[in-house]
N, C-alpha and C positions, 0 to 999 in steps of 0.2 A: 543455122538455127541455134539459138541460145538454149543451153541445157539448164533446166530448172533444178534447184536443189530440193532436198526432201521436204523442206518447209515451204516450198513454193517460191523462194527468192531466186533472183538471177545471181550469178557469181559475184557481182560487184555491188550488191544491195545489202545494206545494213539491216539488222533486225529492228523492229519497232523500239524506239526509245521512250522512256518516261522518267519523270523526276519530281521529287518533292523536296522543298527546302524549309529550313527553320523547324525541323522536327524535334530537336534536342534543346530543351530549355536551358540547360547548364552550359551549353557550348556557345561560343560567340558567333559561330556559323556552322551550318550543317546541311547536308544534302543526301538524299537516297536516290541513286541513279540505277536504272535498269535498262539493260540491252537484252531484249528477249527475256529468257528466264535467268539470266545472270544479274544479280542484284548486289550492289555495294553501298554501304552507309559510310559517309565520311563526316568527320567533325573537326572543327578548328577552335583552338583555345588560345586566346591572346590577341594582340601582343601583351605579354606579362613580363615583369622584371626577371632578368636572369639571375640565378643564385650565384653563379660563377661566371662573371663577364670577362671573357678573355679578349674580346674585340669591342672597342669602344666606339667605332665609327659606323657599325651596322649591326642589325639584329641577326638572330639565328632562326633556322627553320628545321624542325625535326619531325620525322614520320614514324609512326608505329603501324605496321601492317599485320592484320590478323586474318589468317585464312579461314575458310568456312568450317573446316574440321577442327579448328582450335589448336592445332599442333604446329608451333613455330619450328622453323628449320632453316637450312641454308637458302632455300628458295625464297622464303619470306624476308630474310635479311637482304638478299639481292634486290628484291622488289622495293623494299624500303629505301635502299640506296638509289635506285633508278628514279623513284618518285621524288625524293628529296633533291637530288642533283638537278633534275629537270626543272622543278618548281623554283629553285634558287635562281634560275635564269630569268624568271618573269616577276617574281615577288620583289617589290622595292624594299629590300632589307634595310637600306640606309634611311628609310623614313621612320624607323623605330630602333635607333641605336640602343645598345645595352638591354634589349628586350628580346623575347623569344616567342615564336609561334610553335605551338605543339599541335600536331595533327594526328588523328587516328583514322585508320581505314579498316573497316570490318566487312569482310565478304559474308553476305547473308546467304547467298545461293550461287553455286558455281556451275554454270552450263557453258563454259568456254569463253575465251576472250576476256578473262578476268582482270588481267593487268591493265588492259586498255580501259575497261569499265572503271577500275579504281582511279586511274588518271582523270577520267571525266567527272567522277564523283567529287574528288578533292578540288578540282577546278571550280565546280559549281559551289562547293562549300566555302571556298575562299571568296568568291563573289558575294555569297550570302553574308559573310563576315565583314564585308566592306574593306577588304585588304587591297591596298594600292598595288597594281600590277602594270607591267608595260606590254601586256598581251595575255593571251590565254594558252594553256597547254591542253591540247586535245589529242586523243590517242585512238589508234585503230590496230586491230590484229588481222592477219591474213594467214591462210593455209594453202599449201600446194598439195593438190590431190595426186593420186597415183597416175592419173591420166595427164598430168601436167597442168590441169586447170587451176587457176588462182581464185580463191574465194575469200572475201573479206568478212570480218566479224563471224568467224566459224564457231559452231557449237562444239560441245565436248565430243560428240559422236564424230563430227567432221575432223576434229583435231586428232582423235584416236586413229582415224583412217589416213591421215595426211603423211606425206613423206618429209615435209618440212613446214615450219611455221615461223612467223615473225610478228613481234609486237613493236609498234613505233609510237613516238610522241612528237608532236609538232608545235612550233611557235606560230600562233595565229596571225601575227603581223608580218614577221620576216619570212615565214615559211621554212625556217631552219629546222632540221631534224635534231631534236634534243635527246632522244634516246632510241636505241634499237637493240633488241635482244632476239636471238634466233635459236631454233632447235632444228635438228636434222641437217641435211646436206643440200646446199644451193649451188647451182651453176652461177657464174658471174651475171649472165643475162637474166636468169631467174630471180636473183637477188634484186637486180635493178627493177624488174617488172613488179615485184612485190612491193618495193618501196613506193613506186609510182601509184599502184593500186591503193595503198594505204593513205598516201597523201591526198589522192582524189576523194576518198571517202571521208577523210578528216574534215573537209570543207563542210560536209553535211552535218557532222557532229558539232562543229563550231556554230553553225546556224541554229541547231537545236538548243545548245547551251545558252546562246544569247536570247533566244525566244523564251526559254524557260525562266531566265533571270528577269527579263522584261515583264513577263506575266506575274512573277512574284512581286515586283515593285508596284504593279498596278493594283494588287489586292489591297 
């Protein structure tokens, strides 16, 4: 018998997702993405001319990550790096040489799985901006509870009770794992099971992102 979580979900069920696009008039693309009570606003500016062009055959992509409490730190810097590094795999930087994409990610409310939600928000914002990509980056977080059960898209309360957690980002076309960050201690088998759970749930995120973008185009 499957054990239901406190919010009524099964272990491998995502929280309800919602999204709005084109909210920021001064941005070239924007999206507000919510997974349950976790809400992230992402904005894309550009491509615009680089002031200091060190690479002439392709553009650049930079991310600024702002946590909900407004206090930047080592965690925010690491999240900026993971976001930028992963997105550079899919954004066609060669299509705008000597230009830059500047992206801002603002966490509006943090109730767990924030990095994954940030990935999904910026992916939708890039689509809203019409940026050429060779696929989409979608992300899922999972937690390992004390009883060994794996739960995807955990809330803050579930993460606080977890013995380990993992955030992953996936290429929608190749299925390649683009980013993986963990906390806590995993067994080798547990690490593999968590990745598989995240990859399976990422398919549902991809479907939602595509549907949201299609709905925006139809408006």
